[in-house]
N, C-alpha and C positions, 0 to 999 in steps of 0.2 A: 504493500499499500502506500504511495507516495506521501511525503512530509509536509505537513501544513502546518500553516499561525492558526491555530484554534482561539477563541476569546477566552480571555485569562481573567475580567474582572466581572465583579456581579452583573451587573446593568448589559454590558455585551454578552456576555451568555445567556441570563435570559431572552435580551432580544433575537438573538437566535432562537432559542429554541421554541418561543413567540410565533417566530417566520417559521418553523417546521423541520429548524437544522438542527440533527444531533450528530453528536462526537461517536465513537464510537466507543469512548473510556471514558469515566469521568472519574476523576482522584478531589472530593471534596474533603480537603484536613483543614485543619486549626482550632482555635479557643472559642469561637463563636459559633456557638451552634444554631443561630439563624438562618444567617444566610445557607449553612450547608442543607437544613432546612429546607428550605423556599425551593431552591434548586430542586434537590431529591423529590420531594413530595409532588411540585410541578410536571417531572417525567413519567413520576406515578400515575397521578393522576390525567396528565391528556394526552401521552403516549401511543393512547391505544383506546378504543372503546369499553367500555364495562363488563360485554361480552365477549371480549379479547381477549380481555386481563386473566379471565379463567385460564385461559390457555396459554398466554406468550408472555406471562407477566411474573416474577420472579422474584418476592421480598423474603430474606433471611436473615439474620442477626450474626455476627463475625463468631459469636461464641458459640454456634451453632455447625458452623460447615470450615472446612478447611480449603487453603488457595487451589490444589489438586481436583476439588468439588467444583467449585467455582469457574473454573477453568474447562471441564467437561459440560457443565449449563451452560458456559458462555457460547461452544461449538456447534450446540444444536439449532438445529433452524425454524423460526416460526412456522404454527400450526395454520393459524387464521388473521395474525397480521401481517401487519409491512414490518414490521421489525419486533425481534423479541427485547425483552427488557429484564435485566437483573440487576435487585438493588443492596447490595449487603450493609445493611446498616450496624452501626457499632463497630465498625469495621477495626479498629486497636486492638479488639479482643481474641481476632484473627491471627494466625502466624504464618509463615513461611511465604511471603509474599513472592518469593523468588521463583517457587515454582507456577507464577503468571506471565514470568519472563519470556516463555518461549510462543504463548496467546500473544502475546503485544507484538511478539516479531508479525507473526499471520493473523489479526482478530478475524472472526468471523464477522461480515460484511455486513449481514443485517442482525447483531447484536449490540444491542446500546448494555454497559455494565457502569453500572455507577456504584463508587464504593465510598461512604460514608466515614470518615476516619477523622472523629471530634478527641477534641482534649487534647492536643497536640498533632505535630506534624512528621510526617515519612521524610528519611532521608532524600532529597531529589536526586543526591548524588549514586544510590542504588542506580542499577541497570535498569530496573522495572519503573522508576517514578521517570528516568529518562526515556524511556521507552515511549511513556503515554504524553510523554511532553512534547513530543514528535507527530502523535497522529491524533494526539484526543487532547482533554483538556486536564491542568493540573491547576486547580482553584485553591488561595488559602485564604480563610475567612479569620483575619485577625481579630483582635477585642478593639473595638473603641474606647479610645481614651476619653478623659474627660472634658478636654478643650473642644474636641470636636462635635461631642453632643447635642449643641443648643444649632450649629447647622442641621445635623443631621434632621432632627428637628422640624426646623424651616422645610429642610427639604421634602419630606415626607407630606407635609400636611401643602405643601406647595403642588403635590402629585394631585391633590383632593381640591384646587381653588380655595385653597385653604390660606389666610395671614396667620401672624406671631409677631407678637411684639417681642425686643429682647430681653426683657423681662419676664416674661411668663414662659420663653425659650428655658431660659436660666433656672427659673425657679423649678421648672421639671428636670429639668438636670439633674439639677442637684440633690432633691427630693426621691428621684426614681435610679440614677446612676448608670452605669453602663450595661445594663440586661434588655437587651435589646427586645426581646420576647414579650418582656412588663411595661416597654418602654410604648410597643408598637400595641400595646391592650391599649395601656390607657390615652393613647392619641387617639385610636381608633373609639373609644371611650366618649373623645371630647368629639368626634366629628358627629356623632348622633345626635349630641345637645346642641349643637350650632344651631340658629336659625338662618332659614333660607338665603333670607333679607339680608344680613350682614353676615359676613364670611369670614370675621375676625374671631382671633383666640385674644381673650383679658385677661389678666392678672385675679380679676374677680371670679372667670368660669375655671381657670387653674385651681383657685382657691377652692371652690364650690364643688369640682366635682373630680380634683382628686385627692384631695384632704390636706393641702400645706399652704398655713398662713401665706397672704399676700404684702405683708405688713413685715410677720418675723422667721425669716428663712435666710438660709447660708449667702443668698444672692444680696439680702438686705446688709447682714452682717458684715460683707466684702465689701461693700461701698461706704458704709459705718467708716471702717476701718484705711479704706484707702482715701475719704475724708479726712481723717483724726475725728470724727464725730463721737466722742468719749460717752456723750450723754445716749445715744440711739444703740451703740453696741454695745451697752451696760444693760438696755433695757431687752434685747434681744436677748445677751447669755439670760439673763433672768426666766425670760420664756423658755428657752432653751432648758433648764433647770426644771421648771414646771411641767414641760411636758416634752420627756426625753424621746418620744419617736418625732417630734418635729425636726429634733438636730440633735448631732453628738459632733465630739472630735474627731470619730473617723469619718464624719462626712465633709466635712470641710478644710482638713489639713491640707490635700490634695488640692482646694482650690486656690487656697493662700499659698502655698509654698508653688505653684504655679504662675500667681501672681509676682509674687516677690524677687523669683527667679527671672522674669520679665522685665522687672522694674529696675533690678542690677543689671541686665544686657541694656537697657534703655540710656542708662546716665553715661555706656560710651557712645552712644549717638555721635556722631560729627558734627550734628547742629540740633542739638537737643531742646530750643527753642523753637523748633519749627515741626508743627502738627506731622505734616508729610514726610519730612526726613524721618525723623523718628517710626512712623507707623511703617514707612518701606525699610528700616533696620530694624524692624522687628516681625519683617515680614507679617505685617497684617495685609488682609483683604480690604478692609475701606477704614478711612479716616476716622471715623467717628471710635470706632474701638479702640485708638490710642488716646482717648480723652481722659480714661484712667492714670496712665501711666502718665501723663503730664500734671495728673491731680497728684501723684504719688512724689513726683519727684519734687513736687512745691513742699509736700507734706512731711518727707524724708528723706535723709542723707542717704551718700552711697554707704557709709559706715554704718549708719543704722539698719541697712536695708540686708548687707552683711551678716551682721550680728541677731537679726530677725531668720533670717533663711536656718543659722546655729542653731534659734532654740526651736524653730519650726521642727526640723530634725530631733532635735532632745524630746520635745514632744510626741512627737512619732513613737518614737524606741519605747518613751514609758506607757504609751497606750496600751504598745504590746506586751507589757510587764516583766520590761526587763530594763535591771535598776530604778523599778518602782515595788518598795514594797506593800505602801496599800494607799497611795492617793487616785481617789477616784476620777473616773473619763470628765463628770465637771468640773473639778477642781483643777483640770488637767488642763481645761480648757478656759478658766477663767484666770487660771494664771498665765497662760500665753496670751489674751489678749490684753490682760491689765500689761505685760513684756512690752510688747506689742505698740502701745498706744501711748506709753510713758519713756 
């Protein structure tokens, strides 16, 4: 079979599948299960009719088969459908992938083999994976980082012709975190509740439907710290102390660390008095995102920023029980915020 360049991004793979373009082999691997499930579920539900699935579709778990059995299944011809589909779920439990190397050299042209390898990655230098890369699709589903979530939320809603403001997107990102299955479930909940005449999501809607306060959340705490608003920061800390589910040291440490890490970089911008210059230096997609860093450089010195980063690392270590005999998460949070603001 001639070598070809297959789609390797989620959007490109889904676009091909919706156009009826199937590769002979898919390796779907990585830490983020959401994209792996989306691709494999689409193939399972759309590659053939329900009647054909009974004869020409096989879905098994990696713990229940070995590579030799998978190769034998893949070599069989379809009975009724235009293709035979074999999906191996939880393939990380299956061993001896090298026994599929010969199949990769000459795959059955009417078979689609889907290998779902979660919570890790396969060795791309192995003969098997390298062979699949030549003739099929090797897709790595990476865990989304916290700072990517607001843009992801905006993009997801845009596909449904819905807009969301910066504060609302950050409220959701901070409250839910990088669990895309849960995030999409909550976004779908919002889409159902939004009125047809006003396709906007506001902080009030997030508060009502997701259960996070529009006034007392990690995003507002970050703003208070950026602007060195001691009174507001203390209000939010007290709210968190009374409502542990609303916020904890674990949820806002990455948020604060990312901000002060970028703030430290901003101090080295060639022209740190110019928004566009700082935005370009930080590689921000838009100038509005630089406002917090301009405020941060007014309210903190470079030396203080370096000290804060060190304190955040110390707090993170203590929050995990290291060098911390009995200080609670709440007290650690109050100690950190006091250190930052004074």
